[in-house]
All heavy atoms as an XYZ file, in Angstrom:
746
protein
N      18.775    -19.621    -24.422
C      19.146    -18.240    -24.714
C      17.929    -17.535    -25.299
O      17.187    -18.111    -26.114
C      20.246    -18.267    -25.752
C      20.794    -16.939    -26.034
S      22.294    -17.181    -26.974
C      22.498    -15.590    -27.580
N      17.741    -16.302    -24.874
C      16.561    -15.492    -25.333
C      16.970    -14.452    -26.291
O      17.954    -13.739    -26.040
C      15.894    -14.882    -24.135
O      15.575    -15.928    -23.203
C      14.624    -14.104    -24.548
N      16.284    -14.315    -27.393
C      16.523    -13.267    -28.371
C      15.816    -11.999    -27.904
O      14.581    -11.969    -27.930
C      16.032    -13.705    -29.766
C      16.324    -12.638    -30.794
O      17.190    -11.783    -30.544
O      15.632    -12.676    -31.842
N      16.551    -10.958    -27.529
C      15.950     -9.761    -27.019
C      15.943     -8.665    -28.074
O      15.496     -7.574    -27.803
C      16.697     -9.240    -25.765
O      18.034     -9.036    -26.108
C      16.554    -10.249    -24.659
N      16.395     -8.936    -29.281
C      16.451     -7.880    -30.255
C      15.098     -7.507    -30.787
O      14.931     -6.389    -31.288
C      17.379     -8.354    -31.440
O      16.850     -9.467    -31.998
N      14.150     -8.408    -30.700
C      12.778     -8.087    -31.204
C      11.808     -7.602    -30.128
O      10.730     -7.164    -30.454
C      12.204     -9.319    -31.925
O      12.141    -10.369    -30.995
C      13.030     -9.708    -33.142
N      12.213     -7.755    -28.923
C      11.340     -7.351    -27.795
C      11.840     -6.054    -27.179
O      13.016     -5.876    -26.961
C      11.341     -8.434    -26.711
C      10.529     -9.607    -27.083
C      10.347    -10.481    -25.879
N      11.173    -11.628    -26.032
C      11.433    -12.522    -25.112
N      11.053    -12.285    -23.884
N      12.188    -13.542    -25.341
N      10.878     -5.167    -26.868
C      11.292     -3.916    -26.196
C      11.677     -4.235    -24.761
O      11.159     -5.082    -24.092
C      10.039     -3.036    -26.242
C       8.927     -3.997    -26.391
C       9.416     -5.161    -27.147
N      12.632     -3.464    -24.277
C      13.122     -3.625    -22.897
C      12.080     -3.019    -22.008
O      11.452     -2.026    -22.236
C      14.426     -2.923    -22.722
N      11.922     -3.653    -20.817
C      11.057     -3.118    -19.776
C      11.725     -1.946    -19.110
O      12.848     -2.078    -18.629
C      10.718     -4.222    -18.717
C       9.794     -5.236    -19.327
C       9.525     -6.303    -18.325
N       9.104     -5.752    -17.012
C       8.918     -6.455    -15.922
N       9.107     -7.769    -16.002
N       8.594     -5.893    -14.793
N      11.009     -0.814    -19.065
C      11.653      0.369    -18.501
C      11.408      0.545    -17.001
O      12.239      1.034    -16.303
C      11.185      1.618    -19.251
C       9.664      1.746    -19.290
O       8.964      0.763    -18.999
O       9.188      2.822    -19.599
N      10.270      0.120    -16.529
C       9.991      0.292    -15.111
C       9.373     -0.983    -14.556
O       8.820     -1.774    -15.280
C       9.028      1.463    -14.868
O       7.803      1.153    -15.572
C       9.586      2.786    -15.278
N       9.495     -1.115    -13.258
C       8.877     -2.276    -12.579
C       7.408     -2.008    -12.397
O       6.976     -0.873    -12.295
C       9.560     -2.505    -11.230
N       6.646     -3.072    -12.390
C       5.193     -2.935    -12.145
C       4.956     -2.633    -10.708
O       5.832     -2.715     -9.832
C       4.478     -4.211    -12.524
O       4.880     -5.274    -11.658
C       4.704     -4.613    -13.983
N       3.696     -2.270    -10.375
C       3.350     -1.898     -9.021
C       3.591     -3.073     -8.064
O       4.082     -2.920     -6.962
C       1.917     -1.494     -8.947
C       1.424     -1.149     -7.563
C      -0.017     -0.687     -7.589
N      -0.448     -0.312     -6.259
C      -1.098     -1.101     -5.397
N      -1.288     -2.370     -5.741
N      -1.387     -0.708     -4.181
N       3.340     -4.325     -8.523
C       3.456     -5.456     -7.634
C       4.892     -5.818     -7.450
O       5.272     -6.379     -6.426
C       2.656     -6.653     -8.195
C       1.255     -6.367     -8.178
C       0.434     -6.119     -9.220
C       0.402     -6.297     -7.013
N      -0.872     -5.894     -8.790
C      -0.915     -5.980     -7.443
C       0.646     -6.454     -5.633
C      -1.987     -5.802     -6.564
C      -0.397     -6.286     -4.767
C      -1.704     -6.011     -5.201
N       5.758     -5.497     -8.370
C       7.164     -5.765     -8.173
C       7.802     -4.788     -7.189
O       8.817     -5.089     -6.541
C       7.917     -5.717     -9.485
C       7.590     -6.865    -10.427
C       8.136     -6.682    -11.813
O       8.594     -5.574    -12.138
O       8.137     -7.643    -12.537
N       7.221     -3.623     -7.024
C       7.722     -2.657     -6.078
C       7.091     -2.827     -4.691
O       7.432     -2.132     -3.784
C       7.424     -1.204     -6.550
C       8.227     -0.805     -7.777
C       8.030      0.658     -8.091
N       6.644      1.030     -8.188
C       5.940      1.159     -9.266
N       6.527      0.969    -10.442
N       4.688      1.548     -9.252
N       6.139     -3.754     -4.571
C       5.413     -3.978     -3.351
C       6.323     -4.605     -2.278
O       6.916     -5.671     -2.584
C       4.238     -4.905     -3.645
C       2.964     -4.510     -3.047
N       2.401     -3.282     -3.128
C       2.093     -5.233     -2.290
C       1.263     -3.235     -2.504
N       1.033     -4.436     -1.988
N       6.442     -4.086     -1.130
C       7.296     -4.668     -0.101
C       6.484     -5.743      0.631
O       5.280     -5.794      0.585
C       7.751     -3.612      0.884
O       6.675     -3.164      1.675
N       7.204     -6.583      1.301
C       6.540     -7.649      2.087
C       5.692     -7.077      3.219
O       4.655     -7.638      3.553
C       7.566     -8.655      2.607
O       8.474     -8.038      3.453
N       6.111     -5.941      3.794
C       5.372     -5.316      4.841
C       3.998     -4.805      4.338
O       2.984     -4.935      4.978
C       6.167     -4.188      5.474
C       5.530     -3.461      6.656
C       5.325     -4.410      7.819
C       6.348     -2.280      7.049
N       3.993     -4.253      3.121
C       2.712     -3.792      2.500
C       1.807     -4.941      2.272
O       0.618     -4.857      2.503
C       3.018     -3.015      1.242
C       3.523     -1.632      1.408
C       3.812     -0.964      0.041
O       4.433     -1.634     -0.782
N       3.411      0.233     -0.152
N       2.355     -6.022      1.779
C       1.559     -7.205      1.494
C       1.009     -7.761      2.804
O      -0.220     -8.118      2.844
C       2.438     -8.320      0.819
O       2.948     -7.771     -0.389
C       1.566     -9.509      0.462
N       1.788     -7.867      3.845
C       1.274     -8.286      5.136
C       0.174     -7.357      5.690
O      -0.808     -7.866      6.185
C       2.459     -8.374      6.119
C       2.015     -8.723      7.551
C       1.652    -10.025      7.824
C       1.979     -7.761      8.523
C       1.235    -10.357      9.107
C       1.535     -8.126      9.836
C       1.164     -9.444     10.076
N       0.353     -6.057      5.536
C      -0.655     -5.133      6.045
C      -1.999     -5.318      5.259
O      -3.055     -5.274      5.854
C      -0.176     -3.725      5.931
N      -1.903     -5.496      3.979
C      -3.143     -5.696      3.195
C      -3.805     -7.040      3.521
O      -5.071     -7.084      3.569
C      -2.799     -5.596      1.685
C      -2.428     -4.187      1.243
C      -1.993     -4.081     -0.194
O      -2.002     -5.094     -0.890
O      -1.616     -2.975     -0.551
N      -3.036     -8.072      3.782
C      -3.631     -9.329      4.175
C      -4.251     -9.196      5.594
O      -5.335     -9.711      5.826
C      -2.567    -10.438      4.192
C      -2.102    -10.893      2.809
C      -0.951    -11.889      2.937
C      -3.289    -11.531      2.094
N      -3.558     -8.496      6.487
C      -4.120     -8.271      7.813
C      -5.403     -7.456      7.718
O      -6.341     -7.674      8.502
C      -3.090     -7.546      8.671
C      -3.491     -7.311     10.125
C      -3.811     -8.614     10.839
C      -2.437     -6.558     10.859
N      -5.493     -6.553      6.796
C      -6.676     -5.751      6.612
C      -7.860     -6.644      6.266
O      -8.931     -6.514      6.854
C      -6.469     -4.679      5.503
C      -7.672     -3.829      5.161
C      -8.048     -2.922      6.305
C      -7.358     -3.012      3.901
N      -7.693     -7.547      5.322
C      -8.731     -8.446      4.995
C      -9.124     -9.404      6.097
O     -10.325     -9.645      6.347
N      -8.118     -9.963      6.786
C      -8.417    -10.856      7.859
C      -9.110    -10.177      9.046
O     -10.029    -10.718      9.632
C      -7.129    -11.530      8.323
C      -6.494    -12.508      7.366
C      -5.157    -13.007      7.870
C      -7.395    -13.693      7.092
N      -8.630     -8.962      9.339
C      -9.277     -8.252     10.468
C     -10.696     -7.787     10.116
O     -11.573     -7.800     11.004
C      -8.427     -7.051     10.868
O      -8.355     -6.083      9.815
N     -10.954     -7.505      8.866
C     -12.327     -7.187      8.462
C     -13.250     -8.420      8.580
O     -14.364     -8.334      9.151
C     -12.367     -6.707      7.021
C     -13.799     -6.463      6.486
C     -14.521     -5.352      6.906
C     -14.434     -7.389      5.673
C     -15.782     -5.151      6.434
C     -15.708     -7.185      5.206
C     -16.386     -6.048      5.623
N     -12.734     -9.569      8.174
C     -13.516    -10.809      8.308
C     -13.750    -11.129      9.788
O     -14.857    -11.525     10.152
C     -12.778    -11.962      7.641
O     -12.526    -11.574      6.264
C     -13.552    -13.257      7.684
N     -12.747    -10.986     10.603
C     -12.893    -11.272     12.047
C     -13.876    -10.258     12.677
O     -14.691    -10.655     13.527
C     -11.545    -11.177     12.740
N     -13.797     -9.020     12.270
C     -14.704     -8.008     12.852
C     -16.143     -8.358     12.519
O     -17.059     -8.300     13.396
C     -14.370     -6.617     12.306
O     -13.040     -6.323     12.672
C     -15.286     -5.576     12.852
N     -16.434     -8.689     11.275
C     -17.782     -9.033     10.886
C     -18.219    -10.301     11.570
O     -19.334    -10.431     12.040
C     -17.871     -9.180      9.321
C     -19.195     -9.733      8.905
C     -17.624     -7.800      8.675
N     -17.373    -11.298     11.644
C     -17.755    -12.610     12.238
C     -17.991    -12.468     13.727
O     -19.056    -12.892     14.210
C     -16.652    -13.642     11.991
N     -17.097    -11.850     14.440
C     -17.278    -11.690     15.858
C     -18.354    -10.723     16.200
O     -19.079    -10.892     17.176
C     -15.925    -11.284     16.520
C     -14.886    -12.335     16.526
C     -13.571    -12.053     16.204
C     -15.203    -13.622     16.872
C     -12.596    -13.047     16.228
C     -14.192    -14.620     16.876
C     -12.892    -14.283     16.524
N     -18.511     -9.679     15.375
C     -19.597     -8.764     15.604
C     -20.926     -9.328     15.398
O     -21.901     -9.100     16.160
N     -21.066    -10.196     14.374
C     -22.336    -10.931     14.159
C     -22.657    -11.864     15.299
O     -23.780    -12.001     15.746
N     -21.616    -12.618     15.739
C     -21.801    -13.571     16.830
C     -22.172    -12.841     18.078
O     -23.029    -13.262     18.835
C     -20.516    -14.400     17.007
C     -20.644    -15.397     18.118
C     -21.281    -16.631     17.891
C     -20.083    -15.167     19.342
C     -21.448    -17.523     18.886
C     -20.177    -16.131     20.349
C     -20.876    -17.289     20.132
O     -20.975    -18.230     21.131
N     -21.527    -11.688     18.347
C     -21.823    -10.917     19.537
C     -23.246    -10.317     19.485
O     -23.928    -10.248     20.504
C     -20.802     -9.791     19.722
N     -23.702     -9.966     18.304
C     -25.050     -9.440     18.167
C     -26.098    -10.506     18.417
O     -27.153    -10.232     18.987
C     -25.225     -8.800     16.808
N     -25.793    -11.711     17.973
C     -26.759    -12.781     18.123
C     -26.762    -13.321     19.574
O     -27.873    -13.549     20.149
C     -26.466    -13.960     17.096
C     -27.293    -15.155     17.420
C     -26.678    -13.479     15.721
N     -25.639    -13.535     20.135
C     -25.546    -14.213     21.467
C     -25.337    -13.245     22.633
O     -25.639    -13.592     23.756
C     -24.424    -15.219     21.463
O     -23.195    -14.548     21.274
C     -24.622    -16.272     20.431
N     -24.811    -12.056     22.353
C     -24.517    -11.137     23.448
C     -23.174    -11.418     24.097
O     -22.863    -10.835     25.149
N     -22.391    -12.280     23.543
C     -21.064    -12.658     24.089
C     -19.984    -12.229     23.148
O     -20.231    -11.926     21.978
C     -20.961    -14.137     24.317
C     -21.975    -14.659     25.321
C     -21.801    -16.135     25.488
N     -22.822    -16.633     26.368
C     -22.939    -17.934     26.697
N     -22.132    -18.817     26.109
N     -23.924    -18.335     27.478
N     -18.777    -12.264     23.608
C     -17.542    -11.934     22.844
C     -17.564    -10.508     22.267
O     -17.007    -10.282     21.210
C     -17.383    -12.947     21.703
C     -17.186    -14.380     22.180
S     -16.837    -15.602     20.944
C     -15.301    -15.017     20.308
N     -18.163     -9.597     23.018
C     -18.160     -8.183     22.527
C     -16.765     -7.630     22.573
O     -16.432     -6.776     21.710
C     -19.171     -7.324     23.299
O     -18.793     -7.422     24.677
C     -20.578     -7.794     23.077
N     -15.957     -7.997     23.575
C     -14.629     -7.415     23.695
C     -13.766     -7.908     22.495
O     -13.006     -7.085     21.955
C     -13.987     -7.891     25.033
C     -12.500     -7.454     25.096
C     -14.770     -7.285     26.200
N     -13.886     -9.107     22.116
C     -13.155     -9.669     20.980
C     -13.536     -8.934     19.675
O     -12.757     -8.589     18.833
C     -13.332    -11.153     20.842
C     -12.344    -11.906     19.956
C     -10.911    -11.627     20.380
C     -12.647    -13.363     19.976
N     -14.829     -8.707     19.523
C     -15.280     -8.030     18.309
C     -14.843     -6.562     18.283
O     -14.481     -6.016     17.232
C     -16.827     -8.077     18.148
O     -17.423     -7.377     19.134
N     -14.818     -5.920     19.429
C     -14.297     -4.582     19.532
C     -12.800     -4.509     19.223
O     -12.316     -3.622     18.553
C     -14.602     -3.929     20.877
C     -16.072     -3.716     21.098
C     -16.379     -3.246     22.540
O     -15.509     -3.284     23.387
N     -17.639     -2.891     22.760
N     -12.068     -5.510     19.743
C     -10.625     -5.543     19.500
C     -10.355     -5.764     18.015
O      -9.440     -5.119     17.466
N     -11.088     -6.644     17.371
C     -10.922     -6.878     15.933
C     -11.283     -5.612     15.153
O     -10.617     -5.286     14.138
C     -11.793     -8.066     15.487
N     -12.276     -4.869     15.655
C     -12.654     -3.637     14.962
C     -11.562     -2.584     15.060
O     -11.278     -1.845     14.091
N     -10.873     -2.521     16.213
C      -9.793     -1.536     16.370
C      -8.600     -1.962     15.498
O      -8.010     -1.081     14.796
C      -9.371     -1.517     17.843
C      -8.046     -0.746     17.983
C     -10.453     -0.860     18.675
N      -8.300     -3.233     15.410
C      -7.208     -3.706     14.555
C      -7.565     -3.395     13.082
O      -6.713     -2.918     12.316
C      -6.979     -5.241     14.723
C      -6.048     -5.752     13.638
C      -6.395     -5.514     16.122
N      -8.824     -3.567     12.694
C      -9.238     -3.274     11.358
C      -9.104     -1.773     11.013
O      -8.533     -1.407      9.981
C     -10.704     -3.683     11.098
C     -11.294     -3.213      9.838
C     -10.860     -3.772      8.600
C     -12.260     -2.200      9.807
C     -11.376     -3.319      7.420
C     -12.762     -1.783      8.641
C     -12.329     -2.321      7.440
N      -9.471     -0.936     11.909
C      -9.407      0.529     11.643
C      -7.951      1.011     11.598
O      -7.617      1.796     10.711
C     -10.192      1.304     12.703
C     -11.706      1.177     12.615
C     -12.344      1.938     13.795
C     -12.250      1.707     11.326
N      -7.092      0.476     12.442
C      -5.712      0.875     12.399
C      -5.041      0.376     11.105
O      -4.307      1.094     10.468
C      -4.955      0.360     13.672
C      -3.475      0.490     13.560
C      -5.470      1.060     14.928
N      -5.314     -0.888     10.795
C      -4.746     -1.401      9.546
C      -5.240     -0.694      8.347
O      -4.517     -0.431      7.404
C      -5.045     -2.915      9.475
O      -4.674     -3.543     10.689
C      -4.320     -3.563      8.303
N      -6.542     -0.373      8.314
C      -7.139      0.374      7.187
C      -6.435      1.715      7.037
O      -6.086      2.119      5.915
C      -8.651      0.564      7.398
C      -9.336      1.373      6.344
C      -9.360      0.676      5.011
C     -10.810      1.680      6.768
N      -6.175      2.427      8.138
C      -5.504      3.701      8.076
C      -4.093      3.531      7.512
O      -3.683      4.303      6.650
C      -5.455      4.327      9.469
O      -6.778      4.438      9.981
C      -4.787      5.695      9.459
N      -3.349      2.545      7.972
C      -1.997      2.337      7.463
C      -1.972      2.004      5.972
O      -1.130      2.553      5.232
C      -1.299      1.230      8.277
S      -0.993      1.636      9.985
N      -2.877      1.145      5.553
C      -2.901      0.767      4.139
C      -3.285      1.946      3.256
O      -2.694      2.201      2.211
C      -3.871     -0.421      3.924
C      -4.120     -0.683      2.488
C      -3.251     -1.658      4.544
N      -4.276      2.730      3.658
C      -4.687      3.879      2.877
C      -3.562      4.906      2.784
O      -3.326      5.453      1.671
C      -5.971      4.517      3.443
C      -7.198      3.742      3.235
C      -8.429      4.451      3.891
C      -7.552      3.600      1.791
N      -2.892      5.192      3.820
C      -1.758      6.097      3.834
C      -0.666      5.586      2.884
O      -0.095      6.328      2.083
C      -1.175      6.355      5.218
C       0.191      7.023      5.221
C      -2.203      7.169      6.047
N      -0.409      4.304      2.928
C       0.626      3.682      2.055
C       0.187      3.824      0.578
O       1.010      4.137     -0.234
C       0.803      2.233      2.429
O       1.577      1.572      1.471
N      -1.048      3.617      0.287
C      -1.542      3.731     -1.117
C      -1.435      5.161     -1.603
O      -0.985      5.388     -2.734
C      -2.991      3.247     -1.208
C      -3.138      1.767     -1.124
C      -2.165      0.831     -1.230
C      -4.370      1.074     -0.945
N      -2.726     -0.399     -1.110
C      -4.034     -0.310     -0.881
C      -5.682      1.448     -0.724
C      -5.004     -1.293     -0.714
C      -6.652      0.466     -0.539
C      -6.272     -0.879     -0.574
N      -1.851      6.122     -0.768
C      -1.784      7.514     -1.227
C      -0.361      7.969     -1.369
O      -0.071      8.772     -2.283
C      -2.574      8.411     -0.261
C      -4.046      8.303     -0.466
C      -4.876      7.874      0.561
C      -4.615      8.687     -1.636
C      -6.250      7.782      0.417
C      -6.033      8.641     -1.813
C      -6.785      8.172     -0.771
N       0.545      7.555     -0.502
C       1.945      7.944     -0.688
C       2.535      7.334     -1.986
O       3.305      7.971     -2.633
C       2.762      7.450      0.518
C       2.563      8.282      1.727
C       3.512      7.900      2.804
N       3.387      8.771      4.000
C       3.966      8.545      5.094
N       4.730      7.516      5.250
N       3.750      9.385      6.096
N       2.170      6.137     -2.297
C       2.622      5.521     -3.556
C       2.083      6.266     -4.765
O       2.855      6.468     -5.751
C       2.155      4.069     -3.616
N       0.886      6.754     -4.726
C       0.311      7.549     -5.830
C       1.046      8.885     -5.938
O       1.356      9.328     -7.068
C      -1.203      7.730     -5.678
C      -1.741      8.788     -6.633
C      -1.942      6.426     -5.831
N       1.319      9.501     -4.823
C       2.035     10.770     -4.856
C       3.476     10.611     -5.420
O       3.918     11.453     -6.173
C       2.120     11.359     -3.448
C       0.848     11.946     -2.961
C       0.989     12.497     -1.519
O       2.068     12.312     -0.906
O      -0.005     13.128     -1.065
N       4.118      9.500     -5.059
C       5.479      9.222     -5.590
C       5.396      9.049     -7.104
O       6.331      9.484     -7.842
C       6.067      7.998     -4.952
C       6.722      8.286     -3.654
C       7.573      7.097     -3.211
N       6.785      5.848     -3.137
C       6.285      5.393     -2.009
N       6.446      6.033     -0.868
N       5.603      4.247     -2.013
N       4.362      8.342     -7.609
C       4.282      8.113     -9.068
C       3.937      9.387     -9.813
O       4.398      9.547    -10.959
C       3.186      7.061     -9.343
C       3.575      5.647     -8.923
C       2.425      4.693     -9.093
O       1.353      5.116     -9.551
O       2.616      3.510     -8.753
N       3.187     10.307     -9.220
C       2.782     11.525     -9.921
C       3.843     12.640     -9.758
O       3.818     13.596    -10.538
C       1.464     12.019     -9.378
C       0.308     11.145     -9.702
C      -0.999     11.642     -9.145
O      -0.997     12.592     -8.302
O      -2.052     11.074     -9.490
N       4.757     12.521     -8.850
C       5.773     13.564     -8.660
C       6.748     13.555     -9.842
O       7.150     12.493    -10.268
C       6.533     13.314     -7.351
N       7.121     14.744    -10.295
C       8.093     14.791    -11.436
C       9.463     14.331    -10.922
O       9.818     14.582     -9.785
C       8.100     16.255    -11.834
C       7.629     17.003    -10.630
C       6.678     16.052     -9.906
N      10.177     13.742    -11.814
C      11.533     13.306    -11.471
C      12.446     14.501    -11.378
O      12.576     15.308    -12.294
C      12.086     12.327    -12.513
N      13.096     14.608    -10.248
C      14.025     15.735    -10.027
C      15.462     15.212     -9.929
O      15.659     14.111     -9.420
C      13.684     16.509     -8.759
O      13.704     15.615     -7.650
C      12.304     17.158     -8.848
N      16.405     15.987    -10.405
C      17.788     15.504    -10.261
C      18.209     15.432     -8.800
O      17.690     16.128     -7.966
C      18.604     16.588    -10.936
C      17.661     17.426    -11.694
C      16.304     17.206    -11.076
N      19.104     14.501     -8.528
C      19.522     14.324     -7.134
C      20.390     15.476     -6.652
O      20.381     15.791     -5.487
C      20.336     13.027     -6.986
N      21.050     16.189     -7.588
C      21.908     17.252     -7.248
C      21.141     18.574     -7.277
O      20.602     18.938     -8.331
C      23.070     17.355     -8.180
C      24.127     18.389     -7.827
O      24.086     18.860     -6.690
O      24.909     18.756     -8.710
N      20.965     19.308     -6.173
C      20.177     20.539     -6.214
C      20.776     21.609     -7.126
O      20.068     22.418     -7.685
C      20.094     20.993     -4.738
C      21.050     20.133     -3.996
C      21.402     18.982     -4.831
N      22.093     21.638     -7.226
C      22.734     22.638     -8.071
C      22.385     22.344     -9.525
O      22.131     23.234    -10.333
C      24.241     22.660     -7.861
C      24.504     23.137     -6.415
C      24.954     23.522     -8.857
C      25.955     23.058     -5.983
N      22.357     21.019     -9.882
C      21.968     20.639    -11.258
C      20.525     21.060    -11.536
O      20.187     21.434    -12.642
C      22.167     19.183    -11.479
N      19.668     20.988    -10.565
C      18.301     21.333    -10.744
C      18.090     22.852    -11.005
O      17.363     23.292    -11.839
C      17.458     20.966     -9.442
N      18.860     23.607    -10.267
C      18.857     25.068    -10.468
C      19.428     25.444    -11.828
O      18.916     26.234    -12.578
C      19.639     25.809     -9.344
C      19.782     27.291     -9.674
C      18.958     25.607     -8.021
N      20.510     24.741    -12.180
C      21.162     24.984    -13.484
C      20.169     24.604    -14.617
O      20.101     25.342    -15.592
C      22.440     24.161    -13.619
C      23.222     24.441    -14.841
O      23.290     25.686    -15.216
O      23.719     23.553    -15.473
N      19.457     23.485    -14.495
C      18.486     23.105    -15.495
C      17.375     24.098    -15.594
O      16.845     24.368    -16.675
C      18.010     21.717    -15.206
N      16.998     24.674    -14.489
C      15.897     25.670    -14.502
C      16.302     26.940    -15.198
O      15.527     27.534    -15.956
C      15.492     26.001    -13.054
C      14.293     26.907    -12.897
C      13.023     26.292    -13.404
O      12.845     25.055    -13.320
O      12.123     27.027    -13.862
N      17.539     27.368    -14.993
C      18.027     28.573    -15.689
C      18.222     28.339    -17.160
O      18.136     29.260    -17.954
C      19.285     29.099    -15.022
C      19.058     29.838    -13.767
C      19.640     29.410    -12.559
C      18.246     30.961    -13.722
C      19.414     30.125    -11.390
C      18.033     31.688    -12.607
C      18.577     31.191    -11.419
O      18.386     31.911    -10.262
N      18.576     27.132    -17.555
C      18.808     26.864    -18.975
C      17.551     26.790    -19.785
O      17.558     26.861    -21.004
C      19.598     25.539    -19.161
C      21.019     25.719    -18.698
C      21.712     24.397    -18.844
N      23.017     24.509    -18.198
C      24.165     24.255    -18.804
N      24.156     23.810    -20.036
N      25.322     24.361    -18.151
N      16.375     26.578    -19.106
C      15.142     26.481    -19.836
C      14.729     27.760    -20.440
O      14.780     28.802    -20.510
C      14.031     26.081    -18.920
C      13.772     24.584    -18.951
C      12.439     24.190    -18.528
N      12.361     24.181    -17.059
C      11.245     23.968    -16.415
N      10.182     23.710    -17.020
N      11.239     23.969    -15.094
């Protein structure tokens, strides 16, 4: 049994607790595709082979980078947005009462 009377209650979840599995997969794919792009690109530069594979890894990296950045910026916008009531009539009523 845990005594919670001396500890403050947690009011919000941390960023990692709100992280979906799809976001985690996209961020892991971003790192892996970057590594593959650098590895295949270096190999292609040295040997002149596997250029198609390095270009494909580069395309996957750029697409994944775009998706991850959009996800990050949307999360920041959600955190900075003021909390609005779900009922639009209540929002108008609150505005007039101010």
